[in-house]
N, CA, C and O atoms as a CHARMM CRD file, in Angstrom:
* protein
*
  380
    1    1 MET  N      0.84600  -1.18100   0.00000 PROA 1      0.00000
    2    1 MET  CA     0.00000   0.00000   0.00000 PROA 1      0.00000
    3    1 MET  C      0.89000   1.24200   0.00000 PROA 1      0.00000
    4    1 MET  O      1.82600   1.32200   0.79600 PROA 1      0.00000
    5    2 PRO  N      0.62400   2.19300  -0.85800 PROA 2      0.00000
    6    2 PRO  CA     1.46200   3.39200  -0.91700 PROA 2      0.00000
    7    2 PRO  C      1.26000   4.27200   0.31300 PROA 2      0.00000
    8    2 PRO  O      0.20300   4.24600   0.94400 PROA 2      0.00000
    9    3 ASP  N      2.28200   5.04400   0.64000 PROA 3      0.00000
   10    3 ASP  CA     2.16200   5.99200   1.74300 PROA 3      0.00000
   11    3 ASP  C      1.15000   7.06300   1.38700 PROA 3      0.00000
   12    3 ASP  O      1.06900   7.50400   0.24000 PROA 3      0.00000
   13    4 LEU  N      0.39300   7.47100   2.36700 PROA 4      0.00000
   14    4 LEU  CA    -0.59200   8.52300   2.15200 PROA 4      0.00000
   15    4 LEU  C      0.05400   9.88800   2.32400 PROA 4      0.00000
   16    4 LEU  O      1.01600  10.04700   3.07400 PROA 4      0.00000
   17    5 CYS  N     -0.48600  10.85700   1.62400 PROA 5      0.00000
   18    5 CYS  CA    -0.08500  12.25400   1.76300 PROA 5      0.00000
   19    5 CYS  C     -1.33200  13.03400   2.14000 PROA 5      0.00000
   20    5 CYS  O     -2.45200  12.61800   1.84500 PROA 5      0.00000
   21    6 PHE  N     -1.12800  14.15900   2.78700 PROA 6      0.00000
   22    6 PHE  CA    -2.25200  14.92500   3.30500 PROA 6      0.00000
   23    6 PHE  C     -2.12100  16.40100   2.94400 PROA 6      0.00000
   24    6 PHE  O     -1.03500  16.97800   2.98300 PROA 6      0.00000
   25    7 VAL  N     -3.24400  16.98500   2.59600 PROA 7      0.00000
   26    7 VAL  CA    -3.36100  18.43300   2.47500 PROA 7      0.00000
   27    7 VAL  C     -4.22000  18.84300   3.66100 PROA 7      0.00000
   28    7 VAL  O     -5.25100  18.22900   3.93600 PROA 7      0.00000
   29    8 TYR  N     -3.78900  19.87700   4.35400 PROA 8      0.00000
   30    8 TYR  CA    -4.49800  20.26500   5.55900 PROA 8      0.00000
   31    8 TYR  C     -4.65400  21.78000   5.62600 PROA 8      0.00000
   32    8 TYR  O     -3.89700  22.53600   5.01800 PROA 8      0.00000
   33    9 ILE  N     -5.66200  22.19400   6.38600 PROA 9      0.00000
   34    9 ILE  CA    -5.86000  23.60900   6.65800 PROA 9      0.00000
   35    9 ILE  C     -5.82500  23.80000   8.16900 PROA 9      0.00000
   36    9 ILE  O     -6.51500  23.10800   8.91700 PROA 9      0.00000
   37   10 LEU  N     -5.00800  24.75200   8.59600 PROA 10     0.00000
   38   10 LEU  CA    -4.93400  25.15200   9.99200 PROA 10     0.00000
   39   10 LEU  C     -5.58900  26.51900  10.14300 PROA 10     0.00000
   40   10 LEU  O     -5.62800  27.30800   9.19900 PROA 10     0.00000
   41   11 ALA  N     -6.10000  26.78600  11.33400 PROA 11     0.00000
   42   11 ALA  CA    -6.68500  28.09000  11.63200 PROA 11     0.00000
   43   11 ALA  C     -6.20900  28.55700  13.00300 PROA 11     0.00000
   44   11 ALA  O     -5.89500  27.74300  13.87200 PROA 11     0.00000
   45   12 SER  N     -6.15800  29.87100  13.18700 PROA 12     0.00000
   46   12 SER  CA    -5.79700  30.42100  14.49500 PROA 12     0.00000
   47   12 SER  C     -7.00100  30.34100  15.44700 PROA 12     0.00000
   48   12 SER  O     -6.83900  30.19800  16.65900 PROA 12     0.00000
   49   13 LYS  N     -8.19000  30.43500  14.88300 PROA 13     0.00000
   50   13 LYS  CA    -9.45900  30.34500  15.60700 PROA 13     0.00000
   51   13 LYS  C    -10.55900  30.28100  14.55600 PROA 13     0.00000
   52   13 LYS  O    -10.27300  30.34800  13.36100 PROA 13     0.00000
   53   14 ARG  N    -11.79200  30.15400  14.97600 PROA 14     0.00000
   54   14 ARG  CA   -12.91000  30.13700  14.02200 PROA 14     0.00000
   55   14 ARG  C    -12.87900  31.42500  13.20100 PROA 14     0.00000
   56   14 ARG  O    -12.85900  32.52300  13.75800 PROA 14     0.00000
   57   15 ASN  N    -12.87400  31.28800  11.89200 PROA 15     0.00000
   58   15 ASN  CA   -12.81300  32.40700  10.96000 PROA 15     0.00000
   59   15 ASN  C    -11.56300  33.27300  11.12700 PROA 15     0.00000
   60   15 ASN  O    -11.55400  34.44100  10.73700 PROA 15     0.00000
   61   16 GLY  N    -10.51400  32.69600  11.70700 PROA 16     0.00000
   62   16 GLY  CA    -9.26400  33.42900  11.90800 PROA 16     0.00000
   63   16 GLY  C     -8.31000  33.25700  10.73000 PROA 16     0.00000
   64   16 GLY  O     -8.72500  32.97900   9.60500 PROA 16     0.00000
   65   17 THR  N     -7.04400  33.42800  11.01500 PROA 17     0.00000
   66   17 THR  CA    -6.00200  33.27300  10.00800 PROA 17     0.00000
   67   17 THR  C     -5.92600  31.82400   9.56700 PROA 17     0.00000
   68   17 THR  O     -5.99300  30.91700  10.39700 PROA 17     0.00000
   69   18 LEU  N     -5.78500  31.59500   8.25400 PROA 18     0.00000
   70   18 LEU  CA    -5.74200  30.24500   7.69900 PROA 18     0.00000
   71   18 LEU  C     -4.37300  29.94600   7.10400 PROA 18     0.00000
   72   18 LEU  O     -3.66400  30.84000   6.64200 PROA 18     0.00000
   73   19 TYR  N     -4.01800  28.65000   7.12800 PROA 19     0.00000
   74   19 TYR  CA    -2.77300  28.17400   6.52600 PROA 19     0.00000
   75   19 TYR  C     -3.06800  26.86100   5.82500 PROA 19     0.00000
   76   19 TYR  O     -3.71100  25.98500   6.40400 PROA 19     0.00000
   77   20 VAL  N     -2.61400  26.70900   4.59600 PROA 20     0.00000
   78   20 VAL  CA    -2.77700  25.47100   3.83300 PROA 20     0.00000
   79   20 VAL  C     -1.40500  24.82400   3.69000 PROA 20     0.00000
   80   20 VAL  O     -0.44100  25.48400   3.30200 PROA 20     0.00000
   81   21 GLY  N     -1.31500  23.53400   4.00400 PROA 21     0.00000
   82   21 GLY  CA    -0.04700  22.82800   3.90900 PROA 21     0.00000
   83   21 GLY  C     -0.21600  21.42300   3.37200 PROA 21     0.00000
   84   21 GLY  O     -1.33300  20.93800   3.19500 PROA 21     0.00000
   85   22 VAL  N      0.92300  20.77100   3.11500 PROA 22     0.00000
   86   22 VAL  CA     0.94300  19.39300   2.62300 PROA 22     0.00000
   87   22 VAL  C      2.03200  18.63300   3.37200 PROA 22     0.00000
   88   22 VAL  O      3.07600  19.19800   3.69700 PROA 22     0.00000
   89   23 THR  N      1.78900  17.35300   3.64600 PROA 23     0.00000
   90   23 THR  CA     2.76500  16.54600   4.36200 PROA 23     0.00000
   91   23 THR  C      2.51700  15.06000   4.10500 PROA 23     0.00000
   92   23 THR  O      1.42400  14.65900   3.70700 PROA 23     0.00000
   93   24 SER  N      3.53400  14.26900   4.33700 PROA 24     0.00000
   94   24 SER  CA     3.36800  12.81400   4.27700 PROA 24     0.00000
   95   24 SER  C      3.26900  12.22900   5.68800 PROA 24     0.00000
   96   24 SER  O      2.98400  11.04200   5.84200 PROA 24     0.00000
   97   25 ASP  N      3.49900  13.04700   6.71400 PROA 25     0.00000
   98   25 ASP  CA     3.39300  12.61100   8.11300 PROA 25     0.00000
   99   25 ASP  C      2.57400  13.65400   8.87500 PROA 25     0.00000
  100   25 ASP  O      3.12400  14.57800   9.47500 PROA 25     0.00000
  101   26 LEU  N      1.27300  13.49100   8.83900 PROA 26     0.00000
  102   26 LEU  CA     0.36300  14.49200   9.39400 PROA 26     0.00000
  103   26 LEU  C      0.56600  14.68600  10.89600 PROA 26     0.00000
  104   26 LEU  O      0.61000  15.82100  11.37000 PROA 26     0.00000
  105   27 THR  N      0.68700  13.61300  11.63200 PROA 27     0.00000
  106   27 THR  CA     0.84400  13.71400  13.08400 PROA 27     0.00000
  107   27 THR  C      2.09400  14.51200  13.44400 PROA 27     0.00000
  108   27 THR  O      2.03300  15.41000  14.28400 PROA 27     0.00000
  109   28 ARG  N      3.21700  14.19400  12.82300 PROA 28     0.00000
  110   28 ARG  CA     4.46800  14.89400  13.10500 PROA 28     0.00000
  111   28 ARG  C      4.37800  16.36000  12.71800 PROA 28     0.00000
  112   28 ARG  O      4.83000  17.23200  13.46000 PROA 28     0.00000
  113   29 ARG  N      3.79500  16.63100  11.56100 PROA 29     0.00000
  114   29 ARG  CA     3.72500  17.99800  11.05900 PROA 29     0.00000
  115   29 ARG  C      2.81200  18.87100  11.92200 PROA 29     0.00000
  116   29 ARG  O      3.14600  20.02100  12.20500 PROA 29     0.00000
  117   30 ILE  N      1.67100  18.33800  12.33900 PROA 30     0.00000
  118   30 ILE  CA     0.76200  19.10600  13.18400 PROA 30     0.00000
  119   30 ILE  C      1.41400  19.37100  14.53900 PROA 30     0.00000
  120   30 ILE  O      1.27400  20.46200  15.09300 PROA 30     0.00000
  121   31 GLU  N      2.11500  18.39500  15.06600 PROA 31     0.00000
  122   31 GLU  CA     2.83400  18.58400  16.33100 PROA 31     0.00000
  123   31 GLU  C      3.86400  19.70800  16.20200 PROA 31     0.00000
  124   31 GLU  O      4.02100  20.51900  17.11500 PROA 31     0.00000
  125   32 ALA  N      4.56100  19.75300  15.07000 PROA 32     0.00000
  126   32 ALA  CA     5.54200  20.82200  14.83100 PROA 32     0.00000
  127   32 ALA  C      4.85600  22.19000  14.79300 PROA 32     0.00000
  128   32 ALA  O      5.38500  23.16500  15.32700 PROA 32     0.00000
  129   33 HSD  N      3.68900  22.26200  14.16700 PROA 33     0.00000
  130   33 HSD  CA     2.94600  23.52400  14.14500 PROA 33     0.00000
  131   33 HSD  C      2.51300  23.91600  15.56900 PROA 33     0.00000
  132   33 HSD  O      2.66000  25.07100  15.97000 PROA 33     0.00000
  133   34 LYS  N      1.98400  22.95800  16.31800 PROA 34     0.00000
  134   34 LYS  CA     1.45100  23.24200  17.65600 PROA 34     0.00000
  135   34 LYS  C      2.53300  23.67500  18.64000 PROA 34     0.00000
  136   34 LYS  O      2.29900  24.54600  19.47700 PROA 34     0.00000
  137   35 THR  N      3.70500  23.07600  18.54300 PROA 35     0.00000
  138   35 THR  CA     4.77600  23.41100  19.47200 PROA 35     0.00000
  139   35 THR  C      5.59100  24.61500  19.01600 PROA 35     0.00000
  140   35 THR  O      6.39800  25.14600  19.77800 PROA 35     0.00000
  141   36 GLY  N      5.38200  25.04500  17.77600 PROA 36     0.00000
  142   36 GLY  CA     6.13500  26.18600  17.26000 PROA 36     0.00000
  143   36 GLY  C      7.60100  25.86700  17.04200 PROA 36     0.00000
  144   36 GLY  O      8.44500  26.76300  17.06100 PROA 36     0.00000
  145   37 SER  N      7.91100  24.58000  16.83400 PROA 37     0.00000
  146   37 SER  CA     9.30800  24.17400  16.68600 PROA 37     0.00000
  147   37 SER  C      9.91500  24.59300  15.34600 PROA 37     0.00000
  148   37 SER  O     11.13500  24.56800  15.17800 PROA 37     0.00000
  149   38 VAL  N      9.06900  24.97400  14.40200 PROA 38     0.00000
  150   38 VAL  CA     9.55700  25.45600  13.11000 PROA 38     0.00000
  151   38 VAL  C      9.15900  26.92100  12.97500 PROA 38     0.00000
  152   38 VAL  O      7.97400  27.25100  13.02500 PROA 38     0.00000
  153   39 PRO  N     10.14800  27.80400  12.80500 PROA 39     0.00000
  154   39 PRO  CA     9.79700  29.21900  12.66300 PROA 39     0.00000
  155   39 PRO  C      9.06200  29.47000  11.35400 PROA 39     0.00000
  156   39 PRO  O      9.25500  28.74300  10.37900 PROA 39     0.00000
  157   40 GLY  N      8.23600  30.47700  11.33200 PROA 40     0.00000
  158   40 GLY  CA     7.52600  30.81600  10.10200 PROA 40     0.00000
  159   40 GLY  C      6.14000  31.34800  10.38400 PROA 40     0.00000
  160   40 GLY  O      5.82900  31.77700  11.49500 PROA 40     0.00000
  161   41 PHE  N      5.31400  31.31000   9.35100 PROA 41     0.00000
  162   41 PHE  CA     3.98300  31.89500   9.36000 PROA 41     0.00000
  163   41 PHE  C      3.11200  31.37400  10.50100 PROA 41     0.00000
  164   41 PHE  O      2.52200  32.16000  11.24200 PROA 41     0.00000
  165   42 THR  N      3.03200  30.04500  10.64500 PROA 42     0.00000
  166   42 THR  CA     2.10500  29.49000  11.63900 PROA 42     0.00000
  167   42 THR  C      2.54000  29.83300  13.05800 PROA 42     0.00000
  168   42 THR  O      1.69300  30.06000  13.92200 PROA 42     0.00000
  169   43 LYS  N      3.82800  29.87300  13.31000 PROA 43     0.00000
  170   43 LYS  CA     4.31100  30.25300  14.63400 PROA 43     0.00000
  171   43 LYS  C      4.04500  31.73900  14.88300 PROA 43     0.00000
  172   43 LYS  O      3.57900  32.11900  15.95700 PROA 43     0.00000
  173   44 GLN  N      4.33700  32.56100  13.90000 PROA 44     0.00000
  174   44 GLN  CA     4.17800  34.01200  14.03200 PROA 44     0.00000
  175   44 GLN  C      2.73000  34.40400  14.30600 PROA 44     0.00000
  176   44 GLN  O      2.46700  35.30300  15.10500 PROA 44     0.00000
  177   45 TYR  N      1.78900  33.73000  13.64100 PROA 45     0.00000
  178   45 TYR  CA     0.37800  34.10800  13.74500 PROA 45     0.00000
  179   45 TYR  C     -0.46200  33.17500  14.62000 PROA 45     0.00000
  180   45 TYR  O     -1.68400  33.31800  14.66900 PROA 45     0.00000
  181   46 GLY  N      0.16800  32.22700  15.30900 PROA 46     0.00000
  182   46 GLY  CA    -0.56200  31.33300  16.20700 PROA 46     0.00000
  183   46 GLY  C     -1.56900  30.45100  15.50500 PROA 46     0.00000
  184   46 GLY  O     -2.65900  30.20400  16.02200 PROA 46     0.00000
  185   47 VAL  N     -1.20400  29.97500  14.32500 PROA 47     0.00000
  186   47 VAL  CA    -2.10300  29.14000  13.52400 PROA 47     0.00000
  187   47 VAL  C     -1.76600  27.67200  13.81700 PROA 47     0.00000
  188   47 VAL  O     -0.76600  27.14900  13.32400 PROA 47     0.00000
  189   48 HSD  N     -2.60700  27.01400  14.62200 PROA 48     0.00000
  190   48 HSD  CA    -2.27300  25.64600  15.02900 PROA 48     0.00000
  191   48 HSD  C     -3.46500  24.71000  15.16900 PROA 48     0.00000
  192   48 HSD  O     -3.29600  23.55700  15.56500 PROA 48     0.00000
  193   49 MET  N     -4.67000  25.18300  14.85100 PROA 49     0.00000
  194   49 MET  CA    -5.87600  24.35500  14.95100 PROA 49     0.00000
  195   49 MET  C     -6.13000  23.64700  13.62500 PROA 49     0.00000
  196   49 MET  O     -6.36500  24.30900  12.61300 PROA 49     0.00000
  197   50 LEU  N     -6.08700  22.33100  13.60900 PROA 50     0.00000
  198   50 LEU  CA    -6.34600  21.55900  12.39300 PROA 50     0.00000
  199   50 LEU  C     -7.85200  21.51500  12.15100 PROA 50     0.00000
  200   50 LEU  O     -8.59800  20.92600  12.93300 PROA 50     0.00000
  201   51 VAL  N     -8.29600  22.15000  11.05200 PROA 51     0.00000
  202   51 VAL  CA    -9.74100  22.24600  10.80000 PROA 51     0.00000
  203   51 VAL  C    -10.19800  21.52400   9.53100 PROA 51     0.00000
  204   51 VAL  O    -11.39800  21.36700   9.30500 PROA 51     0.00000
  205   52 HSD  N     -9.24600  21.08600   8.70400 PROA 52     0.00000
  206   52 HSD  CA    -9.61400  20.37600   7.47300 PROA 52     0.00000
  207   52 HSD  C     -8.44300  19.50400   7.02900 PROA 52     0.00000
  208   52 HSD  O     -7.28800  19.92500   7.08300 PROA 52     0.00000
  209   53 VAL  N     -8.75900  18.27000   6.58600 PROA 53     0.00000
  210   53 VAL  CA    -7.73100  17.34400   6.09300 PROA 53     0.00000
  211   53 VAL  C     -8.27100  16.58900   4.89500 PROA 53     0.00000
  212   53 VAL  O     -9.43000  16.17400   4.88300 PROA 53     0.00000
  213   54 GLU  N     -7.42300  16.41200   3.88000 PROA 54     0.00000
  214   54 GLU  CA    -7.73900  15.56700   2.72900 PROA 54     0.00000
  215   54 GLU  C     -6.58600  14.59100   2.52800 PROA 54     0.00000
  216   54 GLU  O     -5.42000  14.96700   2.65500 PROA 54     0.00000
  217   55 GLU  N     -6.91300  13.32600   2.21200 PROA 55     0.00000
  218   55 GLU  CA    -5.90700  12.27900   1.96800 PROA 55     0.00000
  219   55 GLU  C     -5.68700  12.08300   0.47900 PROA 55     0.00000
  220   55 GLU  O     -6.61600  12.19200  -0.32100 PROA 55     0.00000
  221   56 PHE  N     -4.43400  11.79100   0.11500 PROA 56     0.00000
  222   56 PHE  CA    -4.06600  11.50200  -1.27100 PROA 56     0.00000
  223   56 PHE  C     -3.09600  10.33600  -1.29100 PROA 56     0.00000
  224   56 PHE  O     -2.34200  10.12800  -0.34000 PROA 56     0.00000
  225   57 SER  N     -3.11900   9.57700  -2.37600 PROA 57     0.00000
  226   57 SER  CA    -2.22300   8.42700  -2.49000 PROA 57     0.00000
  227   57 SER  C     -0.89100   8.77900  -3.13500 PROA 57     0.00000
  228   57 SER  O      0.01800   7.95000  -3.17500 PROA 57     0.00000
  229   58 SER  N     -0.77000  10.00700  -3.64100 PROA 58     0.00000
  230   58 SER  CA     0.51900  10.42500  -4.21300 PROA 58     0.00000
  231   58 SER  C      0.83200  11.86100  -3.80600 PROA 58     0.00000
  232   58 SER  O     -0.06400  12.69200  -3.65900 PROA 58     0.00000
  233   59 ILE  N      2.11600  12.13300  -3.63000 PROA 59     0.00000
  234   59 ILE  CA     2.53800  13.47900  -3.25700 PROA 59     0.00000
  235   59 ILE  C      2.23400  14.46800  -4.37500 PROA 59     0.00000
  236   59 ILE  O      1.94700  15.63500  -4.11000 PROA 59     0.00000
  237   60 GLY  N      2.29400  14.01200  -5.61600 PROA 60     0.00000
  238   60 GLY  CA     1.97900  14.89000  -6.74300 PROA 60     0.00000
  239   60 GLY  C      0.54800  15.38200  -6.69800 PROA 60     0.00000
  240   60 GLY  O      0.28400  16.56500  -6.90800 PROA 60     0.00000
  241   61 ASP  N     -0.38400  14.46700  -6.42100 PROA 61     0.00000
  242   61 ASP  CA    -1.79200  14.84600  -6.30900 PROA 61     0.00000
  243   61 ASP  C     -2.01300  15.77900  -5.11200 PROA 61     0.00000
  244   61 ASP  O     -2.77400  16.74300  -5.19900 PROA 61     0.00000
  245   62 ALA  N     -1.34600  15.48400  -4.00800 PROA 62     0.00000
  246   62 ALA  CA    -1.48300  16.31000  -2.81300 PROA 62     0.00000
  247   62 ALA  C     -0.95100  17.72100  -3.06000 PROA 62     0.00000
  248   62 ALA  O     -1.58300  18.70000  -2.66200 PROA 62     0.00000
  249   63 ARG  N      0.19000  17.82700  -3.70400 PROA 63     0.00000
  250   63 ARG  CA     0.76500  19.15600  -3.98000 PROA 63     0.00000
  251   63 ARG  C     -0.09900  19.94300  -4.96000 PROA 63     0.00000
  252   63 ARG  O     -0.22700  21.16200  -4.84400 PROA 63     0.00000
  253   64 ALA  N     -0.68800  19.24700  -5.92000 PROA 64     0.00000
  254   64 ALA  CA    -1.58300  19.91800  -6.86300 PROA 64     0.00000
  255   64 ALA  C     -2.80500  20.48100  -6.13100 PROA 64     0.00000
  256   64 ALA  O     -3.23600  21.60000  -6.40900 PROA 64     0.00000
  257   65 ARG  N     -3.35900  19.70900  -5.20200 PROA 65     0.00000
  258   65 ARG  CA    -4.51300  20.17400  -4.43300 PROA 65     0.00000
  259   65 ARG  C     -4.11800  21.34000  -3.51400 PROA 65     0.00000
  260   65 ARG  O     -4.86000  22.31200  -3.37700 PROA 65     0.00000
  261   66 GLU  N     -2.94700  21.22800  -2.89200 PROA 66     0.00000
  262   66 GLU  CA    -2.45400  22.31800  -2.04900 PROA 66     0.00000
  263   66 GLU  C     -2.34800  23.60400  -2.87400 PROA 66     0.00000
  264   66 GLU  O     -2.78400  24.67000  -2.43900 PROA 66     0.00000
  265   67 HSD  N     -1.77500  23.49000  -4.04700 PROA 67     0.00000
  266   67 HSD  CA    -1.61900  24.64200  -4.93200 PROA 67     0.00000
  267   67 HSD  C     -2.99000  25.25100  -5.27300 PROA 67     0.00000
  268   67 HSD  O     -3.15900  26.47000  -5.26900 PROA 67     0.00000
  269   68 THR  N     -3.95000  24.38600  -5.56400 PROA 68     0.00000
  270   68 THR  CA    -5.30500  24.84900  -5.87100 PROA 68     0.00000
  271   68 THR  C     -5.91400  25.59100  -4.68400 PROA 68     0.00000
  272   68 THR  O     -6.44400  26.69200  -4.83500 PROA 68     0.00000
  273   69 LEU  N     -5.83300  24.97500  -3.49700 PROA 69     0.00000
  274   69 LEU  CA    -6.43700  25.58900  -2.31400 PROA 69     0.00000
  275   69 LEU  C     -5.77600  26.91800  -1.95900 PROA 69     0.00000
  276   69 LEU  O     -6.45000  27.85000  -1.52000 PROA 69     0.00000
  277   70 LYS  N     -4.47400  27.00800  -2.14500 PROA 70     0.00000
  278   70 LYS  CA    -3.77600  28.25700  -1.83400 PROA 70     0.00000
  279   70 LYS  C     -4.22300  29.39700  -2.74800 PROA 70     0.00000
  280   70 LYS  O     -4.10300  30.56700  -2.38700 PROA 70     0.00000
  281   71 ARG  N     -4.73000  29.06200  -3.91500 PROA 71     0.00000
  282   71 ARG  CA    -5.19300  30.08500  -4.84900 PROA 71     0.00000
  283   71 ARG  C     -6.67700  30.41500  -4.66900 PROA 71     0.00000
  284   71 ARG  O     -7.17600  31.37800  -5.25000 PROA 71     0.00000
  285   72 TRP  N     -7.37300  29.62200  -3.87000 PROA 72     0.00000
  286   72 TRP  CA    -8.79300  29.86500  -3.61600 PROA 72     0.00000
  287   72 TRP  C     -8.99000  31.15900  -2.84300 PROA 72     0.00000
  288   72 TRP  O     -8.12200  31.59300  -2.08600 PROA 72     0.00000
  289   73 ARG  N    -10.15200  31.76100  -3.05400 PROA 73     0.00000
  290   73 ARG  CA   -10.56900  32.90300  -2.24500 PROA 73     0.00000
  291   73 ARG  C    -10.81200  32.42700  -0.81200 PROA 73     0.00000
  292   73 ARG  O    -11.16400  31.27100  -0.57600 PROA 73     0.00000
  293   74 ARG  N    -10.62300  33.31500   0.11000 PROA 74     0.00000
  294   74 ARG  CA   -10.82600  32.99300   1.52100 PROA 74     0.00000
  295   74 ARG  C    -12.23800  32.44300   1.76600 PROA 74     0.00000
  296   74 ARG  O    -12.40400  31.47300   2.50500 PROA 74     0.00000
  297   75 ALA  N    -13.23400  33.05000   1.16100 PROA 75     0.00000
  298   75 ALA  CA   -14.62700  32.62100   1.35300 PROA 75     0.00000
  299   75 ALA  C    -14.81100  31.16600   0.94500 PROA 75     0.00000
  300   75 ALA  O    -15.56500  30.43600   1.59000 PROA 75     0.00000
  301   76 TRP  N    -14.13900  30.73700  -0.10900 PROA 76     0.00000
  302   76 TRP  CA   -14.25500  29.34800  -0.56900 PROA 76     0.00000
  303   76 TRP  C    -13.62400  28.40000   0.45200 PROA 76     0.00000
  304   76 TRP  O    -14.15300  27.31900   0.71000 PROA 76     0.00000
  305   77 LYS  N    -12.50300  28.80500   1.02600 PROA 77     0.00000
  306   77 LYS  CA   -11.84800  27.97200   2.05300 PROA 77     0.00000
  307   77 LYS  C    -12.74100  27.86400   3.28700 PROA 77     0.00000
  308   77 LYS  O    -12.89100  26.78700   3.86400 PROA 77     0.00000
  309   78 LEU  N    -13.33000  28.98800   3.68400 PROA 78     0.00000
  310   78 LEU  CA   -14.23100  28.95900   4.84200 PROA 78     0.00000
  311   78 LEU  C    -15.42400  28.04100   4.58000 PROA 78     0.00000
  312   78 LEU  O    -15.84800  27.30000   5.46700 PROA 78     0.00000
  313   79 GLU  N    -15.95600  28.09000   3.37800 PROA 79     0.00000
  314   79 GLU  CA   -17.07900  27.22300   3.01100 PROA 79     0.00000
  315   79 GLU  C    -16.67000  25.74800   3.05600 PROA 79     0.00000
  316   79 GLU  O    -17.43400  24.90700   3.52800 PROA 79     0.00000
  317   80 LEU  N    -15.47600  25.43800   2.57100 PROA 80     0.00000
  318   80 LEU  CA   -14.96500  24.06300   2.60300 PROA 80     0.00000
  319   80 LEU  C    -14.83700  23.57200   4.04600 PROA 80     0.00000
  320   80 LEU  O    -15.23100  22.44900   4.36200 PROA 80     0.00000
  321   81 ILE  N    -14.29400  24.40500   4.90600 PROA 81     0.00000
  322   81 ILE  CA   -14.14900  24.03900   6.32300 PROA 81     0.00000
  323   81 ILE  C    -15.52200  23.84000   6.95700 PROA 81     0.00000
  324   81 ILE  O    -15.75900  22.83400   7.62600 PROA 81     0.00000
  325   82 GLU  N    -16.41800  24.78600   6.75100 PROA 82     0.00000
  326   82 GLU  CA   -17.76300  24.72400   7.34400 PROA 82     0.00000
  327   82 GLU  C    -18.53100  23.47800   6.89300 PROA 82     0.00000
  328   82 GLU  O    -19.29500  22.89600   7.66300 PROA 82     0.00000
  329   83 LYS  N    -18.32100  23.07900   5.64400 PROA 83     0.00000
  330   83 LYS  CA   -19.03200  21.91200   5.10800 PROA 83     0.00000
  331   83 LYS  C    -18.63600  20.63500   5.84800 PROA 83     0.00000
  332   83 LYS  O    -19.49600  19.82200   6.18600 PROA 83     0.00000
  333   84 GLY  N    -17.34800  20.45900   6.09900 PROA 84     0.00000
  334   84 GLY  CA   -16.87500  19.22600   6.73600 PROA 84     0.00000
  335   84 GLY  C    -16.68300  19.32000   8.23200 PROA 84     0.00000
  336   84 GLY  O    -16.61800  18.29800   8.91400 PROA 84     0.00000
  337   85 ASN  N    -16.59200  20.53500   8.75400 PROA 85     0.00000
  338   85 ASN  CA   -16.29900  20.73300  10.17200 PROA 85     0.00000
  339   85 ASN  C    -17.03300  21.99500  10.65200 PROA 85     0.00000
  340   85 ASN  O    -16.39900  22.99800  10.97900 PROA 85     0.00000
  341   86 PRO  N    -18.36100  21.93800  10.69200 PROA 86     0.00000
  342   86 PRO  CA   -19.15000  23.14700  10.98500 PROA 86     0.00000
  343   86 PRO  C    -18.89400  23.75700  12.36500 PROA 86     0.00000
  344   86 PRO  O    -19.15500  24.94400  12.56400 PROA 86     0.00000
  345   87 THR  N    -18.39500  22.98100  13.31200 PROA 87     0.00000
  346   87 THR  CA   -18.12000  23.51700  14.65000 PROA 87     0.00000
  347   87 THR  C    -16.66400  23.97300  14.80200 PROA 87     0.00000
  348   87 THR  O    -16.26900  24.44400  15.86900 PROA 87     0.00000
  349   88 TRP  N    -15.88000  23.83500  13.75100 PROA 88     0.00000
  350   88 TRP  CA   -14.46000  24.20700  13.75600 PROA 88     0.00000
  351   88 TRP  C    -13.71400  23.48100  14.87500 PROA 88     0.00000
  352   88 TRP  O    -12.86400  24.06100  15.55100 PROA 88     0.00000
  353   89 ARG  N    -14.04400  22.21700  15.05500 PROA 89     0.00000
  354   89 ARG  CA   -13.38100  21.37600  16.05500 PROA 89     0.00000
  355   89 ARG  C    -11.93000  21.15400  15.63400 PROA 89     0.00000
  356   89 ARG  O    -11.65000  21.01100  14.44400 PROA 89     0.00000
  357   90 ASP  N    -11.01500  21.12400  16.58600 PROA 90     0.00000
  358   90 ASP  CA    -9.61100  20.84500  16.29700 PROA 90     0.00000
  359   90 ASP  C     -9.47400  19.34700  16.00500 PROA 90     0.00000
  360   90 ASP  O     -9.53900  18.51800  16.91300 PROA 90     0.00000
  361   91 LEU  N     -9.28400  19.01700  14.72800 PROA 91     0.00000
  362   91 LEU  CA    -9.23400  17.61400  14.30200 PROA 91     0.00000
  363   91 LEU  C     -7.96300  16.91200  14.72600 PROA 91     0.00000
  364   91 LEU  O     -7.87600  15.68900  14.60900 PROA 91     0.00000
  365   92 SER  N     -6.97600  17.64300  15.21500 PROA 92     0.00000
  366   92 SER  CA    -5.72500  17.01100  15.63200 PROA 92     0.00000
  367   92 SER  C     -5.93400  16.10900  16.84100 PROA 92     0.00000
  368   92 SER  O     -5.11900  15.22500  17.10700 PROA 92     0.00000
  369   93 ASN  N     -7.02000  16.32600  17.57100 PROA 93     0.00000
  370   93 ASN  CA    -7.32000  15.46300  18.71000 PROA 93     0.00000
  371   93 ASN  C     -7.65000  14.04400  18.27700 PROA 93     0.00000
  372   93 ASN  O     -7.61800  13.13000  19.10000 PROA 93     0.00000
  373   94 ASP  N     -7.96700  13.83800  17.00200 PROA 94     0.00000
  374   94 ASP  CA    -8.31400  12.51500  16.48200 PROA 94     0.00000
  375   94 ASP  C     -7.12700  11.78900  15.86700 PROA 94     0.00000
  376   94 ASP  O     -7.26400  10.64100  15.44500 PROA 94     0.00000
  377   95 LEU  N     -5.96500  12.43200  15.80800 PROA 95     0.00000
  378   95 LEU  CA    -4.79800  11.80800  15.16600 PROA 95     0.00000
  379   95 LEU  C     -4.17900  10.76100  16.06100 PROA 95     0.00000
  380   95 LEU  O     -3.18800  10.13400  15.68500 PROA 95     0.00000
């Protein structure tokens, strides 16, 4: 079975700052965001709540989706999050 890749959206809070990322190790990557162990955007703006995740069987497909989502309007991203996670629950608790 091939390794899975993930596209994810983090938020600082409900309707707050959003971040779109891609990884092959979701648990490790979310932990890095939460602990602020990697400097950058998510650490600077306190973006650490996992609010949306999509699985892919190839890194190429995952990166293509990440690229698409990063170009989406904010309203479209909010709609995507609301559709799958209407309470904006931190999905990292399920990892």
